[in-house]
Structure formats: C-alpha cells, structure tokens
Kinemage of the C-alpha trace (Angstrom):
@kinemage 1
@onewidth
@group {chain A} dominant
@subgroup {mainchain}
@vectorlist {calphas} color= white
{ca val a 1} P 1.099 -105.623 -91.682
{ca tyr a 2} L 2.123 -107.838 -94.553
{ca gly a 3} L 5.260 -107.366 -96.540
{ca ala a 4} L 8.100 -109.087 -98.276
{ca cys a 5} L 11.554 -107.891 -99.239
{ca lys a 6} L 12.795 -108.392 -102.790
{ca cys a 7} L 16.149 -106.725 -102.346
{ca his a 8} L 18.146 -109.679 -103.637
{ca tyr a 9} L 16.287 -109.405 -106.926
{ca gly a 10} L 17.513 -105.840 -107.336
{ca gly a 11} L 14.462 -104.042 -105.963
{ca ser a 12} L 14.450 -101.187 -103.499
{ca ala a 13} L 11.630 -102.245 -101.148
{ca cys a 14} L 14.042 -103.664 -98.598
{ca gly a 15} L 13.418 -104.163 -94.898
{ca leu a 16} L 16.831 -102.729 -94.107
{ca asp a 17} L 15.432 -99.208 -94.140
{ca gly a 18} L 12.416 -100.024 -91.968
{ca gly a 19} L 10.027 -100.412 -94.906
{ca ser a 20} L 9.453 -104.154 -94.386
{ca leu a 21} L 8.790 -106.618 -91.581
{ca val a 22} L 11.838 -108.666 -92.554
{ca ser a 23} L 14.168 -106.307 -90.700
{ca gln a 24} L 12.256 -106.911 -87.439
{ca ile a 25} L 12.682 -110.696 -87.377
{ca thr a 26} L 15.200 -112.345 -85.056
{ca ala a 27} L 15.460 -115.424 -82.878
{ca gly a 28} L 12.433 -115.443 -80.580
{ca thr a 29} L 10.061 -113.553 -82.888
{ca lys a 30} L 6.554 -115.036 -82.876
{ca leu a 31} L 4.815 -114.895 -86.242
{ca glu a 32} L 2.326 -116.477 -88.599
{ca val a 33} L 3.492 -117.631 -92.025
{ca tyr a 34} L 1.113 -117.995 -94.947
{ca trp a 35} L 1.076 -121.379 -96.720
{ca ser a 36} L -0.438 -120.901 -100.157
{ca asp a 37} L -1.217 -124.614 -100.648
{ca asp a 38} L -3.437 -124.601 -97.570
{ca asp a 39} L -4.567 -120.984 -97.965
{ca ala a 40} L -3.956 -120.498 -94.253
{ca tyr a 41} L -1.559 -118.905 -91.753
{ca tyr a 42} L 0.336 -121.115 -89.309
{ca pro a 43} L 1.840 -119.753 -86.068
{ca gly a 44} L 5.421 -120.401 -85.069
{ca thr a 45} L 8.566 -118.971 -83.519
{ca val a 46} L 11.806 -118.003 -85.230
{ca ala a 47} L 14.534 -120.285 -83.884
{ca ala a 48} L 17.567 -118.853 -85.656
{ca his a 49} L 18.822 -116.551 -88.386
{ca val a 50} L 20.941 -118.677 -90.722
{ca pro a 51} L 22.000 -116.512 -93.692
{ca asp a 52} L 24.405 -117.782 -96.312
{ca asp a 53} L 26.339 -116.132 -99.128
{ca phe a 54} L 23.241 -116.110 -101.337
{ca leu a 55} L 20.297 -115.374 -99.023
{ca ala a 56} L 20.410 -112.694 -96.351
{ca his a 57} L 16.935 -113.397 -94.916
{ca leu a 58} L 17.137 -117.156 -94.277
{ca tyr a 59} L 15.449 -118.173 -90.988
{ca thr a 60} L 14.578 -121.405 -89.198
{ca val a 61} L 10.951 -121.395 -87.996
{ca asn a 62} L 9.582 -123.817 -85.408
{ca tyr a 63} L 5.817 -124.069 -85.968
{ca asp a 64} L 3.439 -124.680 -83.084
{ca asp a 65} L 2.251 -127.927 -84.702
{ca gly a 66} L 5.783 -129.394 -84.588
{ca glu a 67} L 6.830 -128.587 -88.166
{ca val a 68} L 10.330 -127.112 -88.615
{ca glu a 69} L 11.223 -125.128 -91.730
{ca thr a 70} L 14.228 -123.114 -92.908
{ca val a 71} L 12.863 -120.517 -95.285
{ca asp a 72} L 13.825 -117.300 -97.060
{ca met a 73} L 11.457 -114.891 -95.316
{ca ser a 74} L 11.945 -112.278 -98.022
{ca asn a 75} L 9.806 -114.492 -100.264
{ca glu a 76} L 7.117 -115.242 -97.664
{ca arg a 77} L 3.892 -113.569 -96.657
{ca phe a 78} L 3.745 -113.323 -92.890
{ca arg a 79} L 2.683 -111.234 -89.925
{ca ile a 80} L 4.443 -110.689 -86.614
{ca leu a 81} L 2.481 -111.638 -83.489
{ca gly a 82} L 4.924 -110.639 -80.774
{ca gly a 83} L 7.927 -111.989 -78.941
{ca val a 84} L 11.390 -110.622 -79.605
{ca lys a 85} L 11.854 -108.075 -82.383
{ca arg a 86} L 15.142 -107.149 -83.968
{ca ala a 87} L 16.199 -103.656 -82.957
{ca arg a 88} L 17.496 -101.544 -85.777
{ca leu a 89} L 21.091 -100.618 -85.204
{ca ala a 90} L 21.939 -96.947 -85.292
{ca ser a 91} L 23.873 -95.900 -88.334
{ca ser a 92} L 27.304 -94.343 -88.136
{ca pro a 93} L 27.398 -90.556 -87.782
{ca pro a 94} L 26.302 -89.154 -91.172
{ca thr a 95} L 29.221 -86.723 -91.147
{ca thr a 96} L 31.802 -89.533 -91.069
{ca phe a 97} L 32.914 -91.243 -94.254
{ca his a 98} L 35.782 -93.494 -95.210
{ca ser a 99} L 38.323 -93.556 -98.001
{ca ile a 100} L 40.880 -96.100 -99.182
{ca val a 101} L 43.323 -93.260 -99.884
{ca met a 102} L 44.594 -90.720 -97.374
{ca asn a 103} L 43.337 -87.119 -97.577
{ca pro a 104} L 41.506 -87.466 -100.902
{ca asp a 105} L 40.393 -84.403 -102.827
{ca val a 106} L 36.687 -85.231 -103.047
{ca pro a 107} L 34.879 -83.134 -105.686
{ca lys a 108} L 31.679 -81.389 -104.584
{ca lys a 109} L 29.619 -83.424 -107.048
{ca asp a 110} L 30.597 -86.659 -105.244
{ca trp a 111} L 29.372 -85.647 -101.792
{ca pro a 112} L 25.627 -86.112 -102.531
{ca val a 113} L 26.422 -89.611 -103.843
{ca leu a 114} L 28.387 -90.476 -100.718
{ca arg a 115} L 25.592 -89.220 -98.444
{ca lys a 116} L 22.886 -91.230 -100.229
{ca arg a 117} L 24.925 -94.420 -100.137
{ca arg a 118} L 25.857 -93.832 -96.492
{ca asn a 119} L 22.169 -93.790 -95.593
{ca ile a 120} L 21.755 -97.257 -97.142
{ca cys a 121} L 24.576 -98.943 -95.234
{ca arg a 122} L 23.941 -100.117 -91.686
{ca his a 123} L 26.328 -99.750 -88.788
{ca pro a 124} L 28.978 -101.152 -88.440
{ca asp a 125} L 29.348 -101.259 -92.241
{ca pro a 126} L 31.853 -98.447 -93.016
{ca arg a 127} L 30.837 -98.083 -96.665
{ca pro a 128} L 30.699 -96.248 -98.989
{ca cys a 129} L 34.467 -95.882 -99.216
{ca tyr a 130} L 35.752 -93.144 -101.470
{ca gly a 131} L 38.131 -94.602 -104.044
{ca cys a 132} L 36.441 -98.022 -104.087
{ca thr a 133} L 35.188 -98.844 -107.590
{ca trp a 134} L 32.323 -100.933 -106.164
{ca cys a 135} L 30.763 -98.834 -103.414
{ca gly a 136} L 32.266 -95.354 -103.848
{ca pro a 137} L 32.059 -92.708 -106.580
{ca leu a 138} L 34.662 -93.030 -109.321
{ca gln a 139} L 37.704 -90.830 -108.831
{ca arg a 140} L 38.988 -88.321 -111.340
{ca gly a 141} L 40.453 -90.084 -114.345
{ca gln a 142} L 38.461 -93.276 -113.779
{ca asn a 143} L 35.641 -94.483 -116.008
{ca glu a 144} L 33.221 -97.385 -115.951
{ca thr a 145} L 34.813 -99.287 -118.816
{ca gly a 146} L 38.507 -98.783 -118.206
{ca ala a 147} L 38.901 -98.498 -114.430
{ca lys a 148} L 40.814 -101.312 -112.800
{ca ala a 149} L 38.968 -102.548 -109.735
{ca thr a 150} L 40.307 -100.923 -106.579
{ca leu a 151} L 38.289 -102.304 -103.690
{ca cys a 152} L 37.810 -101.401 -100.062
{ca pro a 153} L 38.339 -104.287 -97.598
{ca val a 154} L 34.573 -104.831 -97.261
{ca cys a 155} L 33.845 -105.110 -100.988
{ca lys a 156} L 36.954 -107.311 -101.306
{ca ile a 157} L 35.187 -109.850 -99.072
{ca phe a 158} L 32.372 -110.131 -101.600
{ca gln a 159} L 34.758 -110.359 -104.537
{ca asp a 160} L 36.567 -113.230 -102.812
{ca lys a 161} L 33.216 -115.015 -102.444
{ca gly a 162} L 32.567 -114.854 -106.177
{ca trp a 163} L 30.702 -111.578 -106.624
{ca val a 164} L 31.283 -109.770 -109.914
{ca arg a 165} L 30.694 -106.153 -110.930
{ca arg a 166} L 29.838 -105.406 -114.550
{ca tyr a 167} L 29.132 -102.283 -116.519
{ca glu a 168} L 26.523 -102.686 -119.262
{ca gln a 169} L 27.407 -100.047 -121.803
{ca asn a 170} L 24.212 -100.407 -123.845
{ca ser a 171} L 21.977 -99.619 -120.873
{ca asp a 172} L 24.588 -97.465 -119.087
{ca lys a 173} L 24.047 -99.469 -115.888
{ca thr a 174} L 26.354 -100.934 -113.277
{ca ile a 175} L 25.177 -104.366 -112.126
{ca phe a 176} L 26.433 -106.911 -109.612
{ca ile a 177} L 26.153 -110.684 -109.898
{ca asp a 178} L 26.485 -112.678 -106.687
{ca ala a 179} L 27.857 -116.181 -106.228
{ca ser a 180} L 24.446 -117.718 -106.986
{ca gln a 181} L 24.320 -115.792 -110.313
{ca lys a 182} L 21.529 -113.476 -109.153
{ca arg a 183} L 21.628 -109.953 -110.530
{ca his a 184} L 21.578 -106.813 -108.451
{ca asn a 185} L 20.700 -104.147 -110.971
{ca ser a 186} L 22.322 -101.107 -109.380
{ca ile a 187} L 24.897 -100.056 -106.800
{ca lys a 188} L 21.986 -99.164 -104.519
{ca ala a 189} L 20.595 -102.716 -104.781
{ca phe a 190} L 24.055 -104.152 -104.133
{ca leu a 191} L 24.469 -102.070 -100.967
{ca his a 192} L 20.936 -102.846 -99.758
{ca phe a 193} L 21.568 -106.578 -99.996
{ca ser a 194} L 25.186 -106.751 -98.925
{ca thr a 195} L 25.063 -104.455 -95.905
{ca ile a 196} L 23.028 -106.918 -93.823
{ca leu a 197} L 25.589 -109.639 -94.621
{ca val a 198} L 28.324 -107.250 -93.504
{ca glu a 199} L 26.470 -106.578 -90.263
{ca ile a 200} L 26.157 -110.302 -89.552
{ca lys a 201} L 29.814 -110.977 -90.407
{ca phe a 202} L 31.017 -108.153 -88.164
{ca glu a 203} L 28.873 -109.453 -85.293
{ca his a 204} L 30.949 -112.660 -85.366
{ca met a 205} L 34.303 -110.858 -85.636
{ca asn a 206} L 36.450 -110.310 -82.598
{ca thr a 207} L 37.563 -106.784 -81.778
{ca gly a 208} L 41.051 -107.297 -83.185
{ca glu a 209} L 39.797 -108.457 -86.591
{ca tyr a 210} L 37.361 -105.565 -86.832
{ca leu a 211} L 39.996 -102.972 -85.931
{ca thr a 212} L 42.432 -104.516 -88.423
{ca leu a 213} L 39.853 -104.109 -91.184
{ca leu a 214} L 39.119 -100.493 -90.240
{ca ser a 215} L 42.832 -99.695 -90.081
{ca lys a 216} L 42.954 -100.073 -93.871
{ca leu a 217} L 40.562 -97.126 -94.234
{ca his a 218} L 40.951 -93.399 -93.628
{ca val a 219} L 38.247 -91.212 -92.076
{ca ile a 220} L 37.121 -88.163 -94.051
{ca lys a 221} L 34.671 -85.493 -92.945
{ca asp a 222} L 31.643 -84.288 -94.836
{ca glu a 223} L 32.680 -81.072 -96.575
{ca arg a 224} L 29.191 -79.639 -96.082
{ca asn a 225} L 29.597 -79.654 -92.309
{ca glu a 226} L 33.067 -78.181 -92.545
{ca val a 227} L 31.666 -75.258 -94.550
{ca val a 228} L 28.951 -74.731 -91.946
{ca ala a 229} L 31.574 -74.765 -89.195
{ca arg a 230} L 33.653 -72.156 -90.977
{ca lys a 231} L 30.674 -69.886 -91.526
{ca thr a 232} L 29.449 -70.133 -87.944
{ca lys a 233} L 30.774 -67.278 -85.834
{ca pro a 234} L 31.093 -67.567 -82.069
{ca lys a 235} L 28.318 -65.847 -80.206
{ca gly a 236} L 29.358 -62.764 -78.265
{ca arg a 237} L 27.964 -59.561 -76.881
{ca lys a 238} L 26.534 -57.254 -79.467
{ca pro a 239} L 28.312 -53.885 -79.657
{ca gln a 240} L 26.339 -51.215 -77.886
{ca ile a 241} L 25.377 -48.243 -80.000
{ca glu a 242} L 25.350 -44.922 -78.227
{ca lys a 243} L 21.914 -43.392 -78.451
{ca lys a 244} L 21.773 -39.666 -78.986
{ca his a 245} L 18.759 -37.627 -77.950
{ca ile a 246} L 17.592 -35.424 -80.800
{ca lys a 247} L 15.304 -32.568 -79.958
{ca asp a 248} L 12.174 -32.298 -82.013
{ca gly a 249} L 12.131 -29.248 -84.191
{ca pro a 250} L 9.368 -27.774 -86.348
{ca ala a 251} L 10.152 -30.212 -89.177
{ca ser a 252} L 9.811 -33.225 -86.866
{ca lys a 253} L 6.432 -32.091 -85.541
{ca lys a 254} L 5.181 -31.593 -89.079
{ca lys a 255} L 6.157 -35.148 -90.047
{ca arg a 256} L 4.355 -36.632 -87.027
{ca lys a 257} L 1.240 -34.630 -87.845
{ca met a 258} L 1.282 -35.968 -91.419
{ca ile a 259} L 1.634 -39.543 -90.208
{ca arg a 260} L -1.338 -39.164 -87.898
C-alpha cells in the first residue's frame, strides 16, 4: 500500500495510470505520512490540492496533532486510511483523435504511436494531436533537428510557461525541460506529467474557453476501426440450399460397409 510517483523526474511509475496512490488523493482523503526524522507515520487529512507549474502533486495536509504542511506527495511515503478518494476520470473514446490540420493523411506507422500516447493522456486532455511537434508523431518531411515547432493549443500553454523541447542527437532522444529546469527524458514522461496539469487547468475553465480551445483542433478517426467497419458485412438470412435426395446405389452401400 505504499508508493510514490517519480513522473516529474522522467520515470514511468506514475499514479496517473492507476499504478500509484498519488492519483487517489484529493481534498478530504485521510492518510498517514511517514516522517523519516521521527521514523513514524502521522495521521492527517488532505485539505487541498495546490499544484503549480513545477509540481503536479502538491497537497496541503492538516495533521491530527495540529501541524499543517504543504508537501509534494510524489516524494512522500504514505498510506491512505479512508475518507474521500479521487475518482479516475474516464478517458476520451480511444477511437477519437485530434489533429491541428484538417483531414490529414496519417501514415499507418503513426497510428500505433497515436494510440499509445492517447492512453497516457487523461480526459479532457485532447492530446496527442497529429501535426504537433511536441505531442504528436512527426509529419512527412519533418525531422527532429530541422522541424520548426508547430504546436497544438495545449502544448502551446506549456511553451508559454517556459517549457522547452530539445532533441539530443548523440543519444537520439527527445527531452523536455520545464520552467523549473527539471528534465523529462521522453515524450511519454512529458505527457505523463503534463496531462494532470491539463486536467486541473480545464477544471477551472468555463465552457466557452474550453470550446474555443477545442475549436482549433480537428477530429480524426482511428483508421483501424474504419477498416473493421468496412470489412463488417450486415447480418442477413443465409441463402437456403435446396437439398436433393440421392438414392443409395450399390456403390454407396459398399462405402458404408467399408466405413463400418
């Protein structure tokens, strides 16, 4: 029952996918936090989730003994005792994807990448967006070293807050550096960390702002499901085959005798 998330260090053991207790914490969660100096657990209640641009898992904890602490729970050892737990939001339909260009010609090799990245992002995060050089596969003619950044409206938010994407040619890796100069060593790590910030930001958006952001994107369908739809034939009555009665002759009797 113990666990900590290290996603903002570029790891993959993140609570966003249900693999950690961090994703279950919210205001009202009762828990015990381990204090290494005292070698003991102290009970308390989460008062608020107060993330900033650098830390997604920052919470204020009111301890039963009167102590109040704002702490990055992804770095803490703790166990949940009860109270309110954060419900995991359902992800967007896996067959729905977004693009920053209308009716893109998505190569078959890019669909597995889009599906994997879609499973990382939490609703209502619309990423990955095809055509975005941060969260989507590179388009034909683009490359890691020469492509000019073309960003979806969600990734543009992070760029405006000081995030930087870099391609390290020696290691052939794409990394992201956030505003606090912490490295996220892959696109997967970037999406793991940033999607919870997107979820929180969208929760505080009004409907008009959210729809304005989505209006800059175009919906595309998963080509795999379109192929399945084309191959699926409507069910109907099977054609009846007229059965003809064939009289048994000497040859037929001989065959039956041999079989017996």
